[in-house]
N, C-alpha and C positions, 0 to 999 in steps of 0.2 A: 504494500500500500504506500501512498504518498503521505508524507507528514512533514510538519515544520519542526526542525531539530536545532537545538543550540548545544555547543560543546563546552563553552565557557560563559560565565556570567557576563552580561553586558556586551558580548560580541554578537554581531549580526547573525541571526538564525538563517538556516537555509532549508529549502524544500528538497527532500530526498526520498528515495525508496528505502523502506524499512520492512521488517517482517510483520505480517499480520498478527494481531493479538489472538490469544486463545482464552475461552471463558474458564474461570475457576468453577469448581463444582457448584458453588452457591451463586455464581455470577452469570453474566451474559456478555456478549459482544454486540455492540450497536453500530450499524452503518450510519455514520454521522451525515445528516442532511443539512444541518446548520449549527454553527457554534458562535457564540458571542465573543467579541474582543473586549476584555475587561481590564481595568487598571490593576487588578490583582495579578493578572498575567504579566504585566509589566514589572510589578514588584518581584515576582518569582524570577523573571529573567535577569533582574538586577542583583539577585542573590540575597534578597531580604527574607527568604523563607528557608529555615533550616532543614525542612523535610525533603527538599529537592536534591536528587542525586544526578550527576551528569554522566553521559549526555541525556538530554531531556526534551520531551514534547509537551508544550504547554496546552492550556485550554480546559475549561471546567464548566462552562454553561452550554448545554447542548440539547439537541433533539434529533431524533432519527428513527430508524426501524431496527428491531431486534433481528440480528443476523444468525447468532448461534447461542445456544442455551446450555448451561451446565446441568449435570445429571441430577442435582438436588433441587433444582428450581421447579416450583409447582404452578406458579401463577402466570407465567409468561411463555409465549411461543414465538418462533420466527415469524416475522411479518407484522408483529404488534408495533404500533406507533407509540413512542415513549419519549419522556424527558426524565430528568433526575435532579434532585437537589445537589448542590456542589459538595455538601457533606454526605458521604455514603456511610450510613450507620451500620454497626454490627448486628443490632437487633437483640442482643442478649446481655449487655452490661447493665449496671444500675440506672444510668441515665436513660437508656433505651426502654427499660422496664417502666420508667416513670413517664414515658411518652416524649422525652426530651432528646430525640435522635439528633437534633442539630448541635448538641454538645456531647455526642457519643464519646465514651472513654477510649474506644478503639477505632475511631473513624478513619476512613480513607477518603482522599480527595483527588479525583482525576485532575491531572495537570499540576499536582503538587506531590502527593505521596507516591504517585506512579504516573506513567505517561497518560497524557490527556487527549483532548478532542480536536486539536489542530491537526487533524488526520482524517483519513477516510473511514477508519474504524477505531473504536475505543472499547476497552474492557471495563466493566462496571461490577462492583462487588455487591454481594447480598441482595440480589435482584428483588426477591420477594418483599424485602423491607423498603427498598429505595426507589423502585421505578414508579413512575406516574404515567397513566394513560393519557395520550394526547387526543383530544376530540377530533373527529374527521374534519370538522369545520375550521379548525385552527391550523394556520400555516406552521411549518417547521421553524421559520424565522421567528415568529411570535413565541412559539413554545420555547425556543432556545433562550429567549430573553427572560423567561420566568425563573430559570434554575438558580441564578445568582441575584441579578439586580432587582427584578420586580418582586420576587418572593421575599428577598431580604428586606426590601423597602416595606412590603406589606406587613411583615411581622414587626419590623421596627416601629412603624407608625401605629398599627392597630393593637398588637399584643404588648410589646415592650413599652411603647410610648403611651398607650391607653388614650388615644385621641378621642375627643368628644366634640360634637357639633358646637360651633360658636367659639371654640378656642382659637387662639393665635398659635400657628405653627411656623417656625423658622426653619428653612432648609438651606444649609451652607454647602454649596457645590452642586451645580445643576447639570451633571453628566447623566449617565444612565440611571444610577441609583437615585440621585437627587430628583430628576424629573419624574421618576416612578413615585417617589415619596410625595412630590407636589400633587400629582394626579390622585393618589390614594387619599391624602389628607383632604383635598378639596372635595372628593366624592363623599367623604365622611361628614361634610358640612363645616369643616374648619376653615379659617381664614389664613391663607398662606403668605408668608413673606419669603421670597426667593432671593438668594444672595449668590452672585457669581461675578467673575471678571469678564465674561464673554457676553457681548450683546446678543449673539445668536442663542446662547443658552437662556438668557433672560427672556428673549422673544418666545422661545418654546415654553418656558415656565408660565408665561402669561397665557399662552394658548391652552395649556393643560390645567389652568385653574388658579394660578397665583393671583392674589388680590393686589399685592404690592411687590415691586422688584427693587433690589438694592444693587447698584453697580459697584462692586468691591474694588474695581480698578480706579475709581475716582472718589470713593468715599474713604475719608481718613480713618474713621472709627466705625466699623460696620456694626459692632455690638451696640454702640450708642444709637446708631440709626435705627436698629431693630427695636430698642426700648422706646424710642420716641414715636415710631410708627405704630406701635402696638399699645401705647398708653401705659407703659410700665414694664414691658418685657413679654416675651413669648411664654405661653404655658408649656409648650413642648418645642424643643429644638434638636435638630439632627445635624451632625457633621457627616455629610455624605461623601466628602472628599477624602479626608484623612491627612491633616497636616497640623503641626503645633498651632499655627495661626488660626485655622478654621475651628479647631477644637476649643481653643480659648475663647474665640468670638462666640461660639455657640453657647458656652457656659455663661459668659458675661452678658449675653443678650436675654437671659431668662428673667422672669419676674419671681417674686417670692414663692418658694415651694414649687418651682418649675422643674421640668424633667428634661435632662439632656440624654440623648441616645447617640452613642458612638458607633457608626457603621463603617466609615472608611478606615482602612489600615493606617497605622501611625509608625512608620519606620523612622529611626534616627540612629546615628552612629553610637550613641550611648545606650540605646535600647529603651529610653524613657521619654515621656512627653510632659512638659510642665503643664499643670492644670491649676487654675486659680482657686485653690482650696479654701482660702479665707472667705471668698464669696459663697462657696458651697456651704460652709458652716453657718455663716451669718444669715443666709436666706433659706436654709434647710432645703437645698436643692438635691435632686436625685440624679445620680450618674449611672447610666445603664449601658450595657453592651448589647449588640444584636448580631447573631451569627447564623444567618441563613434561616431555613424553615424546613421542618420535617415533612417527609412525603405524605404522611397520613393527615396532615393539616391542609393539604392543597385544595380539597373540594370546595370550601367556601370561596376561595380565590377564583377557582375555575368557574363557579356559578356566577360571580360578579362579572367576569370576563364574558361569559356566554350571554349575560343579560344586556351587555353593552355599557354598563355603568363604568367599567374600567376598560381602557383601550391600550393595552401594552403594544399592540401592533403599530400604533402611531409613534412610538418611541424608536422604532427601527428606521433610521435615517439613511443607511447605506448598506449595500451588500457587495462583497468582494470575493474573488476566487482565492483558493489556497495559495497560489503563487504570489499574491499581493500581501499576504499576512505578515511576512517578516518586516516589510517596510512600514506597515501599519503599526506593528508592535513597537518598532523603534521610534516612530513619530510621537508616541505617547509621552516621551520624555523630553520633548523639545519645547514645551511651554509649561507654565506654572499650573500643574495639576489637571491637564485634560483627562477626561475619562474615555475618550474615543478618538480615533483618527480615521479620516476618510481617505480611501485610496482610489485613484482613477486607474482602473485596469487597462484602459486604452492608452493613456499617456505615461503611466508609471509614476506619476507625481503623487506626492503625499501632502495633505494639509491637515493641520491639527484642528479639530472641531470639538471644543469642550462641551459637547452636548449630544444627546441622542445615543443610539446604540448602533454600532457597526457589527454586522453579522458576516461571518466567513462561511462560504458554501464550498466544501471540499471537493465536490464533484463538478463544479462549474469549470 
């Protein structure tokens, strides 16, 4: 099969022929029809994830068709249309027994703990626990956007953030995760403040329901701007990008007893990120993490998508072939925090677009 492979962190990946994967007894092999390009893939390529062993194939948000099935799999057959959370749970640890597969104690993650979905085929573990059926009416590109970005944003806003109608919700970083969060919070009846440095990202945020937008490129103090726009601060704020600046701004923009949810990864050379804890104490703020969404909790999300209330398909702003994936991955590091990069397959040019979702189609 053809796959995107990198031999060293930070060095340009290349598309090459590699061996087809085989399913574990409890797993499946999926023919990848679409896979998202996520900022987490860029972090992995840069060496920010200790689970990655070289050489490596990235990619963790995918949809496709079951190609081969392990001998212990009971619920799935070749030909089934599926997607999968980026956290593949074991199904038997204490966290899984409690229904918290997104924090499984023995989790695997395609594109991190093993080779991922920037390839024509990918192996997935514990299929009966982790696979999610893709409705016939849903495109593979839309389904691929669910596994990381949209599902993560859904759980971050609805479950972890406990959004309520009428609340002010601030979203810092309007790439794929952030725009998903904007759409989900607005659909829940919240008033959304979208914060980003990209005019295009803010334009999309308005389109998806943001009541107010803050241009972080021209605003000296985004936290102060959020507090002024919301009459004292957001009830709920998400750092959907993952940087010390956006994390601090999210916390500093909250009102008393507000809730901060950290969704974006926070790499730093020291392995730590400064957080304004004095404000956390004084205002009794909540600091929460959000790490994907378990497969068994997908039905309410899929129902909202089927009803048309949520439109993850609108977040997919570009599709590129596998050959363009290395350039797209590299482009994600050329500006301050873009979550996606658009590649023109015809011209071979790459432009950073800090908004929307770029989907790779391995068979194109």
